[in-house]
C-alpha positions in Angstrom: 2.1 29.5 41.5 4.8 27.7 38.8 7.9 26.5 40.0 11.3 26.8 38.1 12.4 23.3 36.8 15.6 21.7 35.5 15.4 21.6 31.7 16.7 17.7 31.7 14.0 17.1 34.8 11.4 18.5 32.4 12.3 16.4 29.2 12.5 13.1 31.1 8.8 13.7 32.7 8.0 14.6 29.0 9.4 11.8 27.6 7.4 9.6 30.2 4.2 11.5 29.0 4.7 10.8 25.5 6.0 7.2 25.4 4.5 5.4 28.4 1.2 7.4 28.9 0.3 8.0 25.0 2.1 5.1 23.8 3.7 7.2 21.1 6.9 5.2 18.6 10.5 5.7 19.8 10.9 7.9 16.4 7.5 9.9 17.2 8.9 10.4 20.8 12.4 11.4 19.7 11.2 14.0 17.4 8.5 15.8 20.1 11.5 15.9 22.5 13.9 17.7 19.8 11.5 20.1 19.4 10.8 20.7 23.1 14.5 20.9 23.9 15.0 23.3 21.2 12.1 26.0 22.7 13.7 25.5 26.2 17.3 25.9 25.2 15.7 28.9 23.1 13.7 30.4 26.4 17.0 29.6 28.4 19.1 31.8 26.4 16.5 34.6 26.4 16.2 34.5 30.3 19.8 34.2 30.9 19.5 31.1 32.5 22.1 28.5 32.3 21.5 25.0 31.8 22.4 23.7 35.5 19.9 26.3 36.6 16.2 25.8 37.1 13.8 27.2 34.5 11.1 29.7 35.1 8.3 28.9 32.7 5.4 30.5 34.6 5.3 33.1 32.5 5.5 31.6 28.8 3.8 34.1 26.3 2.6 33.2 23.0 5.3 35.6 21.6 8.3 33.8 23.4 6.5 30.7 21.1 6.3 32.7 17.9 10.0 34.0 18.0 11.5 30.8 18.4 9.0 29.5 15.2 10.5 32.7 13.5 14.3 31.8 14.3 13.6 28.4 12.5 11.9 30.0 9.5 14.9 32.4 9.5 17.4 29.4 9.2 15.8 28.6 5.9 13.4 25.6 7.1 10.5 24.4 5.0 6.9 25.4 5.7 6.1 21.8 6.1 8.6 21.6 9.0 7.3 24.4 10.6 3.9 23.1 10.6 5.2 20.3 12.2 7.3 22.1 14.7 4.0 24.3 15.2 1.6 21.0 16.2 4.5 19.8 18.5 4.9 22.9 20.6 1.2 23.1 20.9 1.1 19.7 22.1 4.2 20.4 24.5 3.0 23.7 26.0 -0.5 21.9 26.2 1.1 19.4 28.7 3.4 22.1 30.4 0.1 24.0 31.4 -1.6 21.1 32.9 1.4 20.0 34.9 1.4 23.3 36.2 4.6 24.9 34.9 3.0 27.7 33.1 0.4 30.1 34.4 -1.5 29.6 31.0 -1.4 27.4 27.6 0.9 29.7 25.7 0.5 28.1 22.5 -3.1 27.5 22.5 -3.5 30.3 20.1 -0.6 29.4 18.0 -1.2 28.7 14.2 0.9 26.9 11.9 1.7 28.1 8.4 -0.1 26.0 5.7 2.0 23.7 4.4 3.6 24.2 0.8 1.5 20.8 -0.5 4.7 20.0 -2.9 3.7 16.8 -4.5 5.3 13.4 -3.5 8.3 12.3 -5.4 7.5 9.3 -7.1 9.0 6.8 -9.6 7.5 5.5 -12.9 6.6 2.1 -12.8 9.2 1.4 -15.0 12.1 3.0 -13.2 10.4 0.7 -10.2 11.0 -2.7 -12.3 14.5 -1.1 -13.2 15.4 -0.6 -9.7 13.9 -3.9 -8.1 15.1 -5.9 -11.3 19.0 -4.9 -10.6 18.4 -5.6 -7.2 17.0 -9.2 -8.0 20.0 -9.5 -10.0 22.6 -8.2 -7.4 20.8 -11.0 -5.1 21.8 -13.7 -7.5 25.3 -14.0 -6.4 23.8 -15.4 -3.2 25.6 -12.7 -0.9 22.9 -12.6 1.9 23.3 -8.8 2.3 22.3 -8.5 -1.3 19.4 -11.0 -0.7 18.3 -8.7 2.3 18.7 -5.8 0.1 16.5 -7.1 -2.5 13.8 -8.6 -0.2 13.7 -5.2 1.7 13.2 -3.1 -1.6 10.4 -5.8 -2.9 8.7 -5.6 0.5 9.0 -1.5 0.8 7.4 -1.0 -2.5 4.7 -3.9 -2.4 3.4 -3.0 0.8 3.9 1.0 1.0 5.6 0.6 4.7 7.3 3.6 6.3 11.1 2.8 6.9 10.7 2.3 10.3 7.8 0.1 10.2 9.9 -2.3 8.0 12.9 -1.9 10.3 10.6 -2.9 13.3 9.0 -5.9 11.6 9.9 -9.7 13.3 9.8 -12.8 11.7 6.9 -13.6 13.2 5.4 -10.6 11.4 5.0 -12.4 8.3 1.5 -13.8 8.3 -0.2 -16.8 6.2 -1.5 -15.5 2.5 1.3 -13.0 1.8 0.4 -10.5 4.4 2.4 -8.7 7.1 1.2 -7.4 10.6 2.5 -3.8 10.7 2.6 -1.7 14.0 2.4 1.8 13.0 2.2 5.4 14.3 0.5 5.6 17.4 0.9 1.6 18.1 -1.7 1.0 15.7 -2.1 -2.5 14.0 -2.5 -3.0 10.5 -2.6 -6.1 8.1 -0.8 -5.3 4.8 -0.9 -7.7 1.6 1.9 -7.9 -0.5 2.7 -9.7 -4.0 4.1 -12.4 -5.4 7.5 -11.1 -6.3 8.0 -9.5 -2.9 7.1 -13.2 -1.3 9.6 -15.1 -3.9 12.3 -12.1 -2.5 11.2 -13.1 1.1 11.6 -16.7 0.7 15.3 -16.3 -0.7 16.1 -14.1 2.1 15.0 -16.2 5.0 16.8 -19.2 3.5 20.2 -17.3 4.1 19.0 -15.1 7.0 20.7 -17.2 9.5 24.3 -16.3 7.8 23.6 -12.6 8.8 22.8 -13.9 12.3 25.2 -13.3 15.2 23.1 -14.0 18.5 19.3 -14.7 18.9 16.9 -12.2 17.3 13.0 -11.9 16.4 14.1 -9.2 13.9 13.1 -9.9 10.1 15.7 -7.6 8.5 19.1 -8.0 10.1 22.3 -5.5 9.9 26.1 -5.8 9.2 26.3 -6.6 13.2 23.8 -9.3 13.3 21.0 -7.1 15.1 18.1 -5.5 13.8 19.0 -3.1 10.7 18.5 0.6 11.7 16.5 2.9 9.1 19.5 5.1 8.5 21.4 1.9 7.0 18.5 0.8 5.0 18.2 4.2 3.9 21.8 4.5 2.6 21.0 1.2 0.8 18.0 2.6 -1.4 19.9 5.6 -2.3 23.0 3.7 -3.4 21.1 1.0 -5.3 18.9 3.6 -7.2 22.4 5.0 -8.2 23.8 1.7 -9.2 20.5 1.1 -11.2 20.6 4.3 -13.0 17.2 5.5 -11.8 16.5 9.1 -10.3 17.6 9.1 -6.5 14.8 8.1 -4.2 14.6 7.5 -0.5 12.5 4.7 1.1 9.5 7.1 1.6 9.6 7.9 -1.9 8.9 4.2 -2.5 6.0 4.4 -0.4 4.6 7.4 -2.2 5.4 5.2 -5.3 3.7 2.6 -4.4 0.4 4.3 -3.4 0.5 6.5 -6.6 0.6 3.3 -8.6 -2.3 1.6 -6.6 -4.3 4.6 -7.5 -3.1 4.8 -11.3 -4.1 0.7 -11.3 -7.7 1.6 -10.0 -7.6 1.2 -6.2 -9.8 3.3 -4.3 -8.8 6.0 -1.8 -10.2 4.6 1.6 -8.2 1.2 0.5 -5.0 3.1 0.2 -5.7 4.9 3.0 -5.9 1.2 5.1 -2.9 0.0 3.4 -0.9 2.8 4.4 -1.7 3.5 8.0 -3.2 7.4 7.2 -5.2 8.4 10.1 -6.7 11.2 7.6 -8.1 10.5 4.3 -6.7 14.0 3.1 -2.9 12.8 3.5 -3.8 9.8 1.3 -5.5 12.3 -1.2 -2.5 13.8 -2.1 -1.5 10.9 -4.1 -4.7 11.7 -6.7 -2.9 14.9 -7.3 0.4 13.3 -8.6 -2.0 10.9 -11.0 -3.8 14.0 -12.1 -0.4 15.4 -12.5 0.7 12.3 -14.6 -2.7 12.4 -16.8 -2.0 16.1 -17.6 1.7 15.8 -19.0 0.6 12.7 -20.9 -2.3 14.7 -22.3 -0.3 17.6 -23.1 2.5 15.5 -25.3 0.1 13.2 -27.0 -3.0 14.9 -27.6 -3.2 17.0 -31.2 -5.3 19.5 -29.5 -3.6 20.0 -26.6 
């Protein structure tokens, strides 16, 4: 018979399961725990259980999980977000059942809504040149923060790294022959190449990096306090520089999208791009072929006399 349990105790156990046993990244663990906490608080309200009382999950039903998802959908969240919620809660519900907190796997038959398949937001190659050119000109002042920003943007675009992956890099992550050792989702390692412009920016940044450092640290990119820069700070840098450079507003992930799209437009094959981006599924990488095809269609419509 399943026993009631405090929400905080349950979340601590689930955190250990995700971080220690499964080896998921800090960002992924935080997202899974956020989903689980949301569901548990929803169930506590349904059963009129206060936060300091044990919650009885023994009779958790699929209908309860669907009601929680319906609340998220009614709040205006996108289908892609609902799909992520569904996947996360299927994992959580399976764990609850295996640990004996529920009498059955309540979410085993939960179906996620189809994602809306919105095409990634990408910059044109000319816009990327404008953005990186502006970052380079800004770095010519010698200000170590400006040099850091230039190097970070060059490496983001050249390698297609996720923002979390970039921020997690150490100086020792930079390998010979202009490659970088990356630890991606699921603790998977990959080696990613980058080109001459990124190499040049990184060399100039490494020459001034110590001016940002306030204590010993292995981190490659340093923040205002001298420690490892956090993704939120670097995300703000990308938005600000895009605005100052006069290009469409973008996020670091949009630079990743742009890198992948431009690789395919330049003739790279899907498997290679999949490996570079660290996608576990080729279907994820194939989204970028749709972007390239859409670009071709627009070009045809604008230029072909029989369009």
